[in-house]
C-alpha positions as CSV (number, residue, x, y, z in Angstrom):
1,M,-5.3,11.7,46.9
2,I,-4.0,14.4,44.6
3,L,-1.3,12.0,43.3
4,L,-4.0,9.5,42.5
5,I,-5.9,12.1,40.5
6,A,-2.7,13.1,38.7
7,L,-2.0,9.4,37.9
8,I,-5.5,8.8,36.6
9,F,-5.3,11.9,34.5
10,S,-1.9,11.0,33.0
11,N,-3.0,7.4,32.2
12,T,-6.2,8.6,30.6
13,A,-4.2,11.1,28.5
14,L,-1.8,8.4,27.5
15,L,-4.6,6.2,26.3
16,L,-6.2,9.0,24.3
17,S,-2.9,9.8,22.7
18,Q,-2.7,6.4,21.1
19,N,-3.8,6.1,17.6
20,F,-6.8,3.8,17.3
21,I,-7.5,4.8,13.7
22,E,-6.0,2.3,11.3
23,S,-4.2,3.4,8.2
24,S,-6.1,3.1,5.0
25,F,-4.5,1.9,1.7
26,E,-5.3,2.5,-1.9
27,L,-3.9,-0.1,-4.4
28,K,-3.6,0.5,-8.1
29,E,-2.1,-1.9,-10.6
30,T,-1.9,-0.2,-14.0
31,M,-0.8,-1.7,-17.4
32,Y,0.4,0.8,-20.0
33,F,0.6,-0.1,-23.6
34,K,3.0,1.2,-26.2
35,R,0.2,2.7,-28.3
36,G,-1.0,4.8,-25.4
37,D,-3.8,2.8,-23.9
38,N,-3.8,2.0,-20.2
39,F,-6.1,0.5,-17.6
40,T,-6.1,-0.7,-14.0
41,G,-6.9,-4.1,-12.6
42,D,-5.2,-7.1,-11.1
43,L,-2.1,-8.6,-12.6
44,I,-2.4,-12.4,-12.6
45,S,0.8,-13.6,-14.2
46,I,3.7,-12.8,-16.6
47,K,5.3,-15.6,-18.6
48,L,8.2,-14.7,-20.8
49,N,9.9,-16.8,-23.5
50,Q,7.5,-19.7,-23.6
51,K,6.6,-22.1,-26.4
52,L,4.2,-20.6,-29.0
53,D,0.7,-20.7,-27.6
54,P,-1.5,-21.8,-30.5
55,M,-4.6,-20.2,-28.9
56,T,-3.0,-16.7,-28.7
57,G,0.0,-16.8,-31.0
58,F,2.1,-15.4,-28.3
59,T,5.4,-16.7,-26.9
60,S,5.3,-14.3,-24.0
61,K,2.1,-13.2,-22.4
62,V,0.5,-11.3,-19.5
63,V,-2.7,-12.4,-17.9
64,F,-4.6,-9.4,-16.4
65,K,-8.0,-8.9,-14.9
66,P,-9.1,-5.4,-15.7
67,N,-11.4,-3.4,-13.4
68,D,-13.3,-2.0,-16.4
69,K,-13.7,-4.5,-19.2
70,F,-15.1,-1.8,-21.5
71,K,-11.7,0.0,-21.5
72,V,-10.0,-3.0,-23.0
73,S,-9.5,-2.7,-26.8
74,P,-10.2,-5.9,-28.7
75,W,-7.1,-5.1,-30.8
76,L,-4.9,-5.6,-27.7
77,T,-6.1,-8.9,-26.5
78,G,-5.0,-12.3,-27.7
79,S,-7.6,-14.2,-25.8
80,V,-10.0,-14.2,-22.9
81,I,-10.1,-16.9,-20.2
82,N,-12.0,-17.7,-17.0
83,D,-15.4,-16.8,-18.4
84,G,-14.2,-13.5,-19.7
85,Q,-12.7,-12.3,-16.5
86,Y,-9.0,-12.6,-17.5
87,Y,-7.5,-11.2,-20.6
88,I,-4.3,-12.4,-22.2
89,F,-2.0,-9.7,-23.8
90,D,1.2,-10.0,-25.8
91,V,4.2,-8.7,-23.9
92,K,5.5,-7.0,-27.0
93,D,2.5,-4.5,-26.8
94,I,3.1,-3.6,-23.2
95,D,5.2,-0.6,-22.2
96,K,5.1,-1.1,-18.5
97,I,3.1,-2.4,-15.5
98,I,3.2,-0.5,-12.3
99,I,2.0,-1.3,-8.8
100,E,1.2,1.9,-6.8
101,L,0.2,2.1,-3.1
102,K,-1.0,5.1,-1.2
103,M,-1.4,5.0,2.6
104,K,-3.3,7.6,4.4
105,S,-1.4,8.1,7.7
106,R,-2.9,7.2,11.0
107,N,-3.0,10.8,12.0
108,S,-4.9,11.7,8.8
109,R,-2.6,14.5,7.8
110,R,-0.1,12.7,5.6
111,V,-0.3,10.4,2.6
112,H,2.7,8.1,1.9
113,S,3.2,6.7,-1.6
114,W,5.1,3.7,-2.9
115,S,5.3,2.4,-6.4
116,K,7.2,-0.3,-8.2
117,V,7.6,-1.1,-11.9
118,I,7.2,-4.8,-12.2
119,Y,7.4,-5.1,-15.9
120,S,9.1,-2.9,-18.6
121,D,11.8,-3.2,-21.3
122,E,14.3,-2.9,-18.4
123,V,12.5,-5.1,-15.9
124,Q,11.9,-8.6,-17.4
125,K,10.7,-11.0,-14.8
126,D,8.3,-14.0,-14.8
127,Y,5.5,-14.1,-12.3
128,S,3.8,-17.5,-12.3
129,G,0.8,-16.5,-10.2
130,R,-1.0,-13.9,-8.2
131,E,0.7,-15.0,-5.0
132,E,4.1,-13.5,-6.2
133,I,2.3,-10.2,-6.9
134,N,0.7,-10.2,-3.4
135,V,4.2,-10.6,-1.8
136,I,5.4,-7.5,-3.7
137,I,2.3,-5.6,-2.5
138,E,2.8,-6.8,1.1
139,D,6.4,-5.6,1.0
140,G,5.3,-2.2,-0.2
141,M,2.7,-2.0,2.6
142,Q,5.4,-2.8,5.2
143,E,7.6,-0.1,3.7
144,L,4.8,2.4,4.0
145,Y,4.1,1.4,7.6
146,Q,7.8,2.0,8.4
147,K,7.6,5.5,6.9
148,D,4.5,6.3,9.0
149,K,5.8,4.7,12.2
150,I,8.8,7.1,12.8
151,P,6.9,10.4,13.0
152,V,4.1,8.8,15.2
153,L,6.7,7.5,17.7
154,E,8.3,11.0,17.9
155,L,4.9,12.6,18.5
156,N,4.0,10.0,21.2
157,K,7.4,10.6,22.9
158,S,6.9,14.4,23.1
159,L,3.3,13.9,24.3
160,I,4.4,11.5,27.0
161,N,7.2,13.9,28.1
162,G,4.7,16.8,28.2
163,I,2.2,14.8,30.2
164,G,4.9,13.6,32.6
165,G,6.1,17.2,33.1
166,F,2.6,18.4,33.8
167,C,2.0,15.6,36.4
168,I,5.3,16.5,38.1
169,F,4.3,20.2,38.1
170,V,0.8,19.4,39.6
171,S,2.2,17.1,42.3
172,V,4.9,19.7,43.3
173,L,2.2,22.5,43.3
174,F,-0.1,20.5,45.5
175,S,2.8,19.4,47.8
176,A,3.8,23.1,48.2
177,L,0.2,24.1,49.0
178,G,0.1,21.4,51.7
179,A,-2.6,19.4,50.1
């Protein structure tokens, strides 16, 4: 009977030790301009070394959907598409574009960060659509999950060892008492 109570206690403790709280993510895509402006939003595409676009006058362009349209200077845009949701910028005006992820750890005590420069003078890559950007973001999320996974596993191992030791102690104590 005592062993049954100890097993029920240990199984309940193991269930409670599991983290049921999901990690929370904060995503920020920021475009920085050479003249000092910057704003956040969603990068849609980067196309470098194209034919001259008669609508914008650009041979290389970035399509970006800003979170706050009022922060976008009309001096920076070459054109607006998709009913004013997407703005087209000349690559020559852009200093860098960075994707940043922050993940609040499952145990709510740590925040892991990840960032990647996806465009700058040193990083020159075409992105034909949002799907390619989403792959980069998913890779960053996986990297953050891996950073978070290791300490949680170590915590669970020590908790399991402690509970196991306690159960053995209780069963030995009750066996000695003749229960």
